[in-house]
KOLGURO-748829 format. One record per residue (C-alpha): residue number from 1; z, y, x. Coordinates in steps of 0.02 Angstrom, whole numbers, plus 32768, in hexadecimal, padded with zeros to 4 digits. Each point is the difference from the previous one (the first is absolute). Layout:
k: NUM | z: Z | y: Y | x: X
...
***
This chain:
k: 1 | z: 929B | y: C615 | x: 8ED1
k: 2 | z: 7F7C | y: 7F89 | x: 8041
k: 3 | z: 7F84 | y: 8041 | x: 7F80
k: 4 | z: 801D | y: 80B1 | x: 803F
k: 5 | z: 7FDA | y: 7FC6 | x: 80B1
k: 6 | z: 7F62 | y: 7FAD | x: 7FBE
k: 7 | z: 7FC7 | y: 80A1 | x: 7FAD
k: 8 | z: 8020 | y: 805D | x: 80A3
k: 9 | z: 7F93 | y: 7F7F | x: 8057
k: 10 | z: 7F74 | y: 8024 | x: 7F83
k: 11 | z: 8013 | y: 80BA | x: 8023
k: 12 | z: 7FF9 | y: 7FDD | x: 80BB
k: 13 | z: 7F5C | y: 7FA0 | x: 7FEB
k: 14 | z: 7FB4 | y: 808F | x: 7F9C
k: 15 | z: 8037 | y: 8082 | x: 8081
k: 16 | z: 7FBE | y: 7F92 | x: 808D
k: 17 | z: 7F57 | y: 7FF1 | x: 7FAA
k: 18 | z: 7FF9 | y: 80BD | x: 7FEC
k: 19 | z: 802F | y: 8015 | x: 80B6
k: 20 | z: 7F74 | y: 7F8B | x: 8035
k: 21 | z: 7F83 | y: 8061 | x: 7F96
k: 22 | z: 8038 | y: 80AB | x: 803E
k: 23 | z: 801C | y: 7FE1 | x: 80B9
k: 24 | z: 7F74 | y: 802D | x: 8078
k: 25 | z: 8036 | y: 7F77 | x: 8078
k: 26 | z: 7FBD | y: 7F7F | x: 7F85
k: 27 | z: 7F53 | y: 8050 | x: 7FF7
k: 28 | z: 7F66 | y: 7FEB | x: 806C
k: 29 | z: 7F96 | y: 8088 | x: 8050
k: 30 | z: 7FA4 | y: 8023 | x: 7F5E
k: 31 | z: 80A1 | y: 801C | x: 7F9F
k: 32 | z: 7FF4 | y: 7F5D | x: 7F9E
k: 33 | z: 8094 | y: 7F8C | x: 7FF3
k: 34 | z: 7FFD | y: 7F6D | x: 8075
k: 35 | z: 7FE5 | y: 7F58 | x: 7FAD
k: 36 | z: 80AA | y: 7FBC | x: 8032
k: 37 | z: 8057 | y: 809E | x: 7FC0
k: 38 | z: 7FA2 | y: 7FF6 | x: 7F5C
k: 39 | z: 802D | y: 7F48 | x: 7FEC
k: 40 | z: 80B6 | y: 8026 | x: 8026
k: 41 | z: 8003 | y: 808F | x: 7F81
k: 42 | z: 7FB2 | y: 7F92 | x: 7F79
k: 43 | z: 807C | y: 7F75 | x: 8025
k: 44 | z: 8090 | y: 807D | x: 7FF6
k: 45 | z: 7FC4 | y: 803F | x: 7F56
k: 46 | z: 7FE8 | y: 7F51 | x: 7FBB
k: 47 | z: 80A7 | y: 7FCA | x: 8048
k: 48 | z: 805A | y: 8093 | x: 7FAF
k: 49 | z: 7FAB | y: 7FDF | x: 7F59
k: 50 | z: 8024 | y: 7F46 | x: 8009
k: 51 | z: 80B7 | y: 8018 | x: 8028
k: 52 | z: 8010 | y: 8084 | x: 7F78
k: 53 | z: 7FBA | y: 7F85 | x: 7F80
k: 54 | z: 8079 | y: 7F7A | x: 803B
k: 55 | z: 8094 | y: 8077 | x: 7FF2
k: 56 | z: 7FC9 | y: 8038 | x: 7F53
k: 57 | z: 7FF1 | y: 7F49 | x: 7FCB
k: 58 | z: 80AE | y: 7FDD | x: 8040
k: 59 | z: 8047 | y: 8093 | x: 7FA1
k: 60 | z: 7FA9 | y: 7FCB | x: 7F60
k: 61 | z: 8045 | y: 7F50 | x: 8013
k: 62 | z: 80B1 | y: 8041 | x: 8011
k: 63 | z: 7FF0 | y: 8066 | x: 7F61
k: 64 | z: 7FD1 | y: 7F65 | x: 7F9C
k: 65 | z: 809A | y: 7FA3 | x: 803F
k: 66 | z: 807C | y: 807D | x: 7FB9
k: 67 | z: 8028 | y: 7FED | x: 7F48
k: 68 | z: 7FC7 | y: 808D | x: 7F91
k: 69 | z: 807C | y: 806B | x: 7FA4
k: 70 | z: 7FCB | y: 7FBF | x: 7F56
k: 71 | z: 801B | y: 7F4B | x: 8037
k: 72 | z: 80AE | y: 802C | x: 803F
k: 73 | z: 8026 | y: 805A | x: 7F5D
k: 74 | z: 7FC5 | y: 7F6A | x: 7F9B
k: 75 | z: 806D | y: 7F8B | x: 8065
k: 76 | z: 8095 | y: 8073 | x: 7FEC
k: 77 | z: 7FE5 | y: 8009 | x: 7F43
k: 78 | z: 7FF3 | y: 7F42 | x: 7FF4
k: 79 | z: 80A1 | y: 7FE9 | x: 8062
k: 80 | z: 8059 | y: 8080 | x: 7F93
k: 81 | z: 7FC1 | y: 7FAA | x: 7F61
k: 82 | z: 8039 | y: 7F56 | x: 803F
k: 83 | z: 80AC | y: 8048 | x: 8028
k: 84 | z: 800D | y: 8046 | x: 7F50
k: 85 | z: 7FCC | y: 7F5B | x: 7FB3
k: 86 | z: 8080 | y: 7F9F | x: 8066
k: 87 | z: 808E | y: 8078 | x: 7FDC
k: 88 | z: 807E | y: 7FC2 | x: 7F80
k: 89 | z: 804B | y: 80A5 | x: 7FC9
k: 90 | z: 7FBB | y: 80B0 | x: 7FE5
k: 91 | z: 806A | y: 803D | x: 8091
k: 92 | z: 7FAD | y: 7F85 | x: 8077
k: 93 | z: 7F55 | y: 8037 | x: 7FBF
k: 94 | z: 802B | y: 80B5 | x: 8027
k: 95 | z: 8029 | y: 7FCE | x: 80B4
k: 96 | z: 7F4D | y: 7FC0 | x: 8013
k: 97 | z: 7FC0 | y: 80B2 | x: 7FF5
k: 98 | z: 7F9A | y: 7FE0 | x: 7F63
k: 99 | z: 7FD6 | y: 8083 | x: 7F80
***
């Protein structure tokens, strides 16, 4: 949920930068953007890009923390094999779910 709010913040910064660039109230008599408006628009763009990179880095870090399916399958197979090896009768081995 917090990551969604962060992405909305990035979108807000992008929209604000576009508003600064499009609005006539942030332009001088010649039609050029005022220096403060240009600085604010650049800061908004860099802020949005910086936050987006941070959120992408956070998402990539979370993906590396979760075990992959193949690792979980390997662990399950090892547990099943150990159960079969420790079983004393064929009926107990069948309860382990082995082939």
